[in-house]
N, C-alpha and C positions, 0 to 999 in steps of 0.2 A: 781452448782458450781459456775457457772458465778456468779448468783446473791450474792452469798457467796463472791466473790472477791470485789464485789461494794456493799457491807453491807452499808459501812459508807459514800460511794459515795455523791455527790453534786450535785443535777439536774441543770443544766447550761441552758439547752433548752430545749422548750416543743413547736412544731409547733400548729398553731390554727388549721390548717389543719386536718381533720377527717378521718381515713379508716373507712369502709364498716360494722366492730364491733362497731363504734364510742369512738375507742380508738386513741391519737393522733398519725398523720402520722407519727411521729418523736420525741425522746426524745435522748439526750444526758447527761450522767453523768459523772462527774468527781471524779476520784480519785490519788493521788499521782501521777500528770502528766497523768494519762493512762484516756482514754475515753470509755467509753461502749454507743453505739446509737443503740437503739433500735427502730427499722422500727415495730410499731402494735405489732400484732400477727404474724406476720411474720418471723422476725431474729432478731438477734443481732449480733452485732461485738463489739470484745474487740481490741482498736487501741492503738498499743503500738511505743515504737521509731522503733524495727526494724520488728514487725510484726502486722499483723492484724488475729483474731480467729474468724471462723464463727460461731456461734450457730442457728441453724434451729428450730425455735421454733413449727411450725409446719409442717407435711408432705404432700406430692403430689406433682405434676408438677407443677403446677401454684404456689404454696408457693416457689419452686426452683425456678422456672424466677424471681420470685420479689426478693428473697434475690441475686440472680446474679445481678439484677439491681441496687437494692440498694449496693451492694459491688463495681460494677465496675463505679457507679456513685459518690454518696457524699460521701460513704467510702471511697474509693481510694482517692479523691479528697482532704478529710480532713486528710490522713494519710502522704501525698505529701506535703501540705501547711502545715503541722505542723514542716515537715521538710525543710520548705524553699521553695517548688518550687510552682509558682504561677499555679492555674489552672482557666482556662477560657472556656468558653464554647464555642464550636468552632470546627472547620476543619484545620489541616494543609496537605498542601502538596507541597511533593519537587518538585521545581523548578530551573534550573539551580545547581549551588554551594550553595545554601539553598531552606528553605522553606519558603512559604506565610502562614500566620494565616489568615481563615475567620471565624469572628466572628459574631453570630447573636443570636436572640432568635428566638422559638420554630415558624416554619413557615416564618422566616426571609428568604430563599432561599439559606442559607449556604452552605448544604449539595447539592444542584442541583448544585451551581455554583461548588465545591469540584467536583461533579462527571463528569462534563463538560470538567476540566481540565483532567482528568483522563483518557477521550477517546483520549488524544495524548500522542501517543505511549510511549515516554520515562518517562513521570512524572509518579511520586509512591505517595499514600496515604501513610503521616505518622500516622495523627490520626484522628480519628474523636470521635464527640462529648465533651472529656475529651481534652482541648488542655494543656499542661502540659509541662511550660516554667522555665528556671531558669540561672544563672549565677554564674560561681565561680569565680566574681571578679570586682570591679567597672571597670577595663579594659579591661576587658574580653566581647565576645559575650553572647549574649542570645540566648539559644539554646532549641529546641522542642524533645520534648522524644517521642519517636516513643510508639504507643499503641498496637492495636492488628488487624491483616488483616479484617476486616468488618467496613460496613457503615448501617445507620441505614434511609431509604428512604421511603416516602408514597408510594403508591403501582403505582398509576399515574407515578412519578420521576423513581422506579426501572423498568416497563414497558418501560420507555422511552430510558433509556441507555440501557437494556439488548437485547432489542426486542421481547419480551417474555412475556407470562402470569406471574403477578405476585402471583398468586393463591400458585403455587409452592414454595414460599420462606417460609422460619418459620418466622412468627408474632416474633416481639421484647417482646411483653405480650399476653399471649391468647386475652385480652381484648379491646388491642389496633389494629389499622389498619396497622402500620408503619411494615416494613419488614427488616429483615436483611439478607443484601445483603453480600455476601464473596466477598473478593478483592484476586486477585492474581493468583495461578496457575490454568489453567484451568476455570479462574472465569472471572469476569469484571477487567478491569484495572491491575496495580501491587501496591505493597505495599513495601515499606522501612522501614526494621529493624531499620536504625543507626539514630539516633539523628542528627537535622539539625541546623544549624545557622539560624534566625529568620529573615527574608531576611525585610516583611514588614506585618504590617496589614491591611485587608481590611474589610470593614463592609458594605455588600450588603443593598440597598435600592431598592426594585422594585418598579415601579409606570406603571401605568394605562394611566396617561396622558401626557407621552413623550414618543417619539422616540428616544430621545440623551441618549447617554452613558458617563456620566461624573464621574470624579475623582477629589476631594478635599481635597488637604492634609490639617490633622488639626494639630493643635497647640498641643504642650503636654500638656496645661492644659486641654485641650477638649478630645483628646485621654487619658488622665488619668482617666477623668470621663467615658469614653466610657470604658475602660478596668475595672473598678470600675462596670459598670451596666451589662457587660459582664464575671461577676466573677461566676466561676459554684458554690459557696458555699453560693453563696446571702448572706443573715442577720448572717449568722454561725460567721463568724469573729470578729463580734462586739460581740456577744453572748460568744466566747469564751476568749475574752480579746487579740484579735491577730490585731482591726482592724490597730491601730496606726504602729504599724509596717509594716503591709502590707500594709499601702497606701504609704508609705515612697519605700517602694518595686518598688509598680506601678508608682511610679513618674521617679523613675530610669529605669522602661522598658519603660516608652512614652518617655523621652529624647533621647533616644537609638533606638528604632526600628520606624521608619516610620509609620504612620498610616492613611488611607485614607478612607473617603465616598465617598462608588461605587455603582453609580446612573445610573441606564438602565432599559429597558422596559420590562416589563413583557410578557411572555410566552417564550414556547419550541426555536421558528424560533429565536431568537434574540439570544439567547445562545453561538453560534459560535463565534457571534461577541464580544460580552462580552468578552468571554474568550481569544482572541486575545489581547482586549485592557488592559484587565490585564496582558497577558504577558508580552505585548511592555512595559507597565509602570514596571514590573520587571526587565526587563532587561535595560531599563534605569538606575534604581536604581543601576544594577550591574557596568554599564558602569562609572557611576559617583565615585561610592565607587573604581573601581581600579584606575582612574584617579586621584584621590585624593593625596596631597602627602604627 
C-alpha cells in the first residue's frame, strides 16, 4: 500500500551511507508535499502535514528498535522542520524561568553536562538528543518543546550519575553501548513536560590541556554558523529545498538567544564547578533581562 501511494514520487535524497545489506541507509521520496523516508530494509515512514505513518518492513525486536530510533530521530525532526520548528542536536534543561540548550556532536560532553545539571534538585530535563525550538513571531520569545523523560548516556556516564552498574539499563540499540536512562519518578533527576523560553545556548568544549573554565559569547554571525553545524537534519534541508528559509530562521534565532562557547577541563571531578559556572551565567542573564527597560 505504501509503495502504491508513492509510485510516481520523486527521489529527492539518497544517503551515501550503506546498511548491513548494502542498501542506502536513508532514501527520501516526495509526492504532492508528502515525504516517504525509507530506512534500508528496516522501516518506512510517510510524513504528512499532521501525521506520520510507520511501516515496519521487517520484524524482530532489533528491527523494531531501529525503527524507533529512526522515528524519534530523523523522521520526527523532518516532520517538525517542515512545520517551521527548528531541530538542533542537543539537550535542554529547565533553569530558573527558562531553559538552557546544550549543543554538541556525539561525545562532545553535552549529555554529561545536562545530567550534571539534573543533579541539582530543582532542575528538570526538557529534552535530550532532538532539541526542538520555535517562535510564534518576531517579537515573541523562542521556546523549546519538551520531548520524553529519557536520556541516552554512555555506560561510564550512566554509572557516574546513577551510582550503580549500567549493565541493568536497556541499550539504546542492541549493537550500541549507549544506555537508556529513565528520568523522573523513582529514577534519576526530574522531567519537565512544559515548553520553556530558551535563555541561552552553550557549546561545551572539554579540554585536556587546561584547568580553566571559560565562557565566550559568540557574535550573531558565529552563533548562526554553530546553529547550522548542530542542526539535527544536517544536509537534508538543502536536499529538500528548505535551506534558504531555514537559514533566515536560524539568523533570527541567533540574534535573539545568546550563545556561548563553554570551555572547561575534562574529567568528572571538574563537572560540579563547570555546572556552577553555567548556572551563575544563567542567573546573570536573567538579572540583566529583568533590569532591561
